[in-house]
C-alpha positions as CSV (number, residue, x, y, z in Angstrom):
1,M,-45.7,12.9,9.2
2,T,-43.6,9.8,8.4
3,K,-40.9,10.0,5.8
4,P,-41.8,8.8,2.3
5,S,-40.4,5.3,1.7
6,W,-38.8,6.2,-1.6
7,F,-36.4,8.5,0.2
8,E,-34.4,5.7,1.7
9,A,-34.0,4.0,-1.7
10,I,-32.7,7.2,-3.2
11,T,-30.2,8.2,-0.5
12,K,-28.5,4.8,-0.8
13,G,-27.3,6.0,-4.3
14,I,-26.2,9.5,-3.2
15,T,-22.7,9.6,-2.0
16,N,-22.8,13.0,-0.3
17,T,-25.8,12.5,2.0
18,K,-24.9,15.4,4.3
19,N,-25.9,18.0,1.7
20,I,-28.8,16.7,-0.5
21,K,-30.4,19.4,-2.5
22,V,-34.0,19.0,-3.8
23,G,-35.4,21.0,-6.7
24,L,-39.2,21.5,-6.5
25,V,-41.1,21.8,-9.8
26,N,-44.7,22.9,-10.0
27,I,-45.1,22.5,-6.2
28,D,-46.9,25.3,-4.3
29,A,-46.8,25.3,-0.5
30,R,-50.3,26.8,-0.5
31,L,-51.8,24.1,-2.7
32,D,-49.7,21.1,-2.1
33,D,-49.7,20.9,1.7
34,K,-49.4,17.1,1.8
35,I,-46.4,17.0,-0.4
36,Y,-44.7,19.7,1.6
37,Q,-45.4,17.9,4.9
38,Q,-43.8,14.7,3.6
39,L,-40.8,16.6,2.2
40,H,-40.3,18.5,5.5
41,A,-40.3,15.3,7.4
42,L,-36.9,14.7,5.7
43,Q,-35.3,17.8,7.2
44,P,-32.6,18.6,8.3
45,K,-31.1,16.2,5.7
46,L,-32.4,18.2,2.8
47,D,-32.1,21.7,1.3
48,F,-35.0,22.7,-0.9
49,V,-35.1,25.1,-3.8
50,S,-38.2,26.0,-5.9
51,I,-37.6,25.9,-9.6
52,H,-39.1,29.1,-11.2
53,F,-40.1,29.2,-14.8
54,D,-42.8,31.0,-16.9
55,H,-45.8,28.8,-17.8
56,V,-46.3,28.0,-21.4
57,N,-48.8,30.2,-23.2
58,K,-52.3,29.0,-22.4
59,T,-53.5,29.6,-25.9
60,L,-51.2,27.0,-27.3
61,K,-52.7,23.5,-27.8
62,W,-51.2,20.1,-28.3
63,D,-51.9,20.2,-32.0
64,D,-49.8,23.3,-32.3
65,F,-46.8,21.2,-31.3
66,F,-47.9,17.9,-32.8
67,P,-50.2,18.7,-35.8
68,K,-52.1,15.9,-37.5
69,W,-50.2,16.7,-40.7
70,I,-46.9,18.4,-41.5
71,D,-46.4,21.0,-44.2
72,E,-44.1,19.3,-46.7
73,E,-44.0,22.2,-49.1
74,G,-41.0,23.6,-47.4
75,H,-42.7,26.4,-45.5
76,Q,-40.9,27.3,-42.3
77,P,-42.9,26.1,-39.3
78,K,-43.7,28.9,-36.8
79,Y,-41.5,28.9,-33.7
80,L,-43.3,27.8,-30.6
81,E,-41.8,28.9,-27.3
82,M,-41.7,26.4,-24.4
83,P,-40.2,28.5,-21.5
84,M,-37.5,26.8,-19.4
85,P,-35.9,27.9,-16.1
86,R,-32.5,29.5,-16.0
87,L,-30.7,26.2,-15.5
88,K,-27.5,27.8,-14.2
89,D,-29.5,29.2,-11.3
90,Y,-30.2,25.6,-10.0
91,E,-26.9,23.8,-9.7
92,D,-26.0,20.8,-7.5
93,V,-29.5,19.4,-7.3
94,N,-29.5,15.7,-6.4
95,I,-33.3,15.1,-6.5
96,I,-36.0,16.7,-8.5
97,V,-39.6,16.4,-7.2
98,A,-42.3,17.5,-9.6
99,K,-46.1,17.5,-9.4
100,V,-47.5,16.2,-12.7
101,P,-50.5,18.2,-13.9
102,C,-53.6,15.9,-14.4
103,V,-56.3,17.7,-16.3
104,E,-59.3,17.0,-18.5
105,E,-57.1,17.0,-21.6
106,G,-55.3,13.9,-20.2
107,I,-51.9,13.0,-21.5
108,R,-52.1,15.6,-24.4
109,D,-51.7,18.6,-22.2
110,V,-49.1,21.3,-23.1
111,F,-48.4,22.2,-19.5
112,R,-47.8,18.6,-18.6
113,L,-45.3,18.4,-21.5
114,Q,-43.6,21.5,-20.1
115,V,-43.3,20.1,-16.6
116,N,-41.7,16.9,-18.0
117,L,-39.3,18.9,-20.2
118,V,-38.3,21.2,-17.3
119,V,-37.5,18.1,-15.2
120,A,-35.6,16.4,-18.0
121,N,-33.4,19.5,-18.6
122,L,-32.8,20.0,-14.9
123,A,-31.7,16.4,-14.6
124,I,-29.3,16.7,-17.5
125,E,-27.9,20.0,-16.2
126,N,-27.2,18.6,-12.8
127,G,-26.0,15.2,-13.9
128,W,-22.9,16.3,-15.8
129,V,-19.7,16.7,-13.8
130,T,-17.7,17.5,-16.9
131,K,-18.4,17.8,-20.6
132,L,-17.4,14.1,-21.1
133,E,-20.5,12.1,-21.5
134,R,-19.2,9.3,-19.3
135,D,-18.5,11.6,-16.4
136,T,-21.9,11.9,-14.7
137,R,-23.3,11.8,-11.2
138,K,-26.6,10.3,-10.0
139,V,-29.7,12.5,-10.2
140,Y,-33.0,11.2,-9.1
141,V,-36.5,12.3,-10.3
142,V,-39.7,11.9,-8.3
143,F,-43.0,12.6,-10.0
144,V,-46.1,13.1,-7.9
145,G,-49.6,12.6,-9.4
146,S,-52.0,10.0,-10.5
147,C,-51.3,10.7,-14.2
148,G,-47.6,10.0,-13.9
149,P,-44.8,11.3,-16.1
150,M,-44.6,11.1,-19.9
151,I,-43.2,7.7,-20.8
152,E,-42.0,9.2,-24.1
153,I,-39.4,11.1,-22.0
154,F,-38.9,9.0,-18.8
155,R,-38.5,5.4,-19.8
156,C,-39.9,2.4,-17.9
157,D,-36.3,1.0,-17.8
158,D,-35.3,3.9,-15.6
159,L,-38.2,3.5,-13.1
160,L,-36.9,2.5,-9.7
161,I,-40.1,2.6,-7.6
162,Q,-43.8,3.3,-8.2
163,E,-45.9,3.6,-5.0
164,G,-49.3,5.2,-5.3
165,E,-48.9,8.6,-6.7
166,Y,-45.1,8.6,-6.5
167,W,-42.9,7.6,-9.5
168,V,-39.2,7.5,-8.8
169,Y,-36.6,7.5,-11.6
170,Q,-32.9,7.4,-12.0
171,P,-32.8,8.5,-15.6
172,D,-30.2,7.4,-18.1
173,L,-28.6,10.9,-18.7
174,N,-27.1,10.0,-22.1
175,S,-30.5,8.8,-23.4
176,L,-32.3,11.8,-21.9
177,K,-29.7,14.3,-23.3
178,H,-30.2,12.9,-26.9
179,Q,-34.0,13.2,-26.5
180,M,-33.7,16.8,-25.4
181,L,-31.5,17.6,-28.4
182,M,-34.4,16.7,-30.7
183,P,-36.7,19.5,-32.0
184,L,-39.7,20.1,-29.8
185,G,-42.9,18.7,-31.5
186,S,-43.4,17.3,-34.9
187,S,-44.2,20.7,-36.3
188,Q,-40.5,21.6,-35.8
189,V,-39.3,18.4,-37.4
190,A,-40.5,19.4,-40.9
191,P,-37.2,20.4,-42.6
192,G,-36.7,23.3,-45.0
193,Y,-36.3,20.8,-47.9
194,A,-33.6,21.6,-50.5
195,K,-35.2,23.0,-53.6
196,T,-34.7,21.2,-56.9
197,G,-31.3,21.8,-58.3
198,M,-29.9,23.2,-55.1
199,L,-27.7,21.6,-52.4
């Protein structure tokens, strides 16, 4: 199996090419044989780690997170859990490779949203060398799948290469961090408005 062409472009930007660590998101060796073969063609240059996280509750739908209307009467919106991996368990990852779910629901799929959020949070966690926002290191993201990533999270400006089902990004970590600080879904944006006569 030949090495994927995007790999050479990425390694030019990684200073420590002797110990490149790849985090695998939503990639199963039993189901994604072709992806695994391409990645293993890169060994012994790379170390791989599978990113473990609980899948979002299957009963939750897109409209639960992004309802068509928001309660403006001040009722507290219900908390919707979007499980994330224990980020501290996956340090020093240089490249994140994620398979994007492509289902009948299309772009409005809750699990697709979860995969994109997992990748974004991993990139942020592994991109900060210190707490200073200017002190970052390069982290690359590779999405695999015909549906591609969510452009609301991964900007076109950060896209380095798009070849077939491979989408390669070097995300702007400052921009990504600000996005991840926002509440999840429009249902969580509805504030508990101050009542009349109260601050």
